[in-house]
N, C-alpha and C positions, 0 to 999 in steps of 0.2 A: 760450550763444551759440556758434555754429560759425564759426570763422575760416578763411579760405582758407589753403592750405598755406604760402604765402609770407608771410602777414601775421603780425605779432607780437601776442601776447595782451596784455591790460592789464598783466599782471605782467612783460611783456618777454620771455616765453618763446616761442620759435618753435613753431608747431603741428607742425612736422616732428618735433620732439622728443616732443610730447605724443601725436601721432597713433598711434604704435604701442601706447601704453597704452590709448587709447580703443578701438582695435581689439581688444586683449586683453580689455578689460572687456566689450565687446559679445559676444565669443566666449564668455566665461565665463557671461554672462547667458543665452545660448542653449544652453549645454551642460547636458544633463540630469544629468550625473554630479555637477554641483555643487549640485543641488537639495537634497540632505540638509543640506549646509553652509548654504545659504541659509535653509532652514527652521529650522535650529538658531539662526542669527543672528536671524531674524525673531521666533522665540519669545523669545529673550533680550531683544530690544528691547521686545516687548510686556510681558513680565513685569516688566522694570525700570520701564516706564511705569506699570503697575498699582501697583507698590510705591510709586512717587513720588506717585501720586494718593492712595493710602491714607495716606501720611505727611502730605501736605498737608491731607487731611480731618481727621486727628488733631490737627494743629496748629490748624486752624480751630476744632475743638471745644474745645481747651484755651483758646484765646483767648476764646471765649464764656463758658466757666466762669470765667475770670479776670475778665471784665467783670461777671458776676453777683456775684462776691465783692467786687469793687471798689465796686459800687453798695451792697451790704450794709454794707461798711465805712464808706462815706460816710454812709449813714443812721444808723449807730451813732455816728459822730462828731457828727452834728447833735444826736442825742438826748443825747449826753454834754455837749455845749455847753449845751443847754437845761437839763439837770439842774444843771450847774455854775452857770448864771445864776440859776436858782431857788434854789439853795443860797446863793449870794452875797447874794441879796435877803432871805433869811430872817434875821429879827432875833430871836435867842433872848432871852427875858426871865427865864428861871429855869432851875433845874436840870432840870426835866422837859423843857423845850424843848431844852436842850443834849443831853440823852439822845436826843431825837427827831432832832436834827441828826446825832449820831453814828450812829444807826441808818440814817438816810437816806444818809449817806456810805458806810456799809458796804453798803447795798443797791446804791448806784451802782457801787461797786467790784466787786460780784458780777456785774452784768449788762453792764458796760462794760469792754472790754479796756483795758489800760494803753497 
């Protein structure tokens, strides 16, 4: 927004104070001797933005990898609970079946994490 010279800006600063800076800024923008500096700053802004986008993409990829691992962990937990339930319902009748139960428990411990 451009204010008249006598009007106050929303921040309460008179434009008579700001006007010289605006004039200087416009002069700098039109001065070709400042072009290399502008190009350098423009390149810096672009390269920082590209790096930010690359980091954001990496974070998104890590989030997806975590989601996949969480689903796999959830599936394993369900399998573990199902195996525990089946084991709890198992009623051993003799030594041979107790050995089978022990083998089953060993198998469960091998493929289900603690």
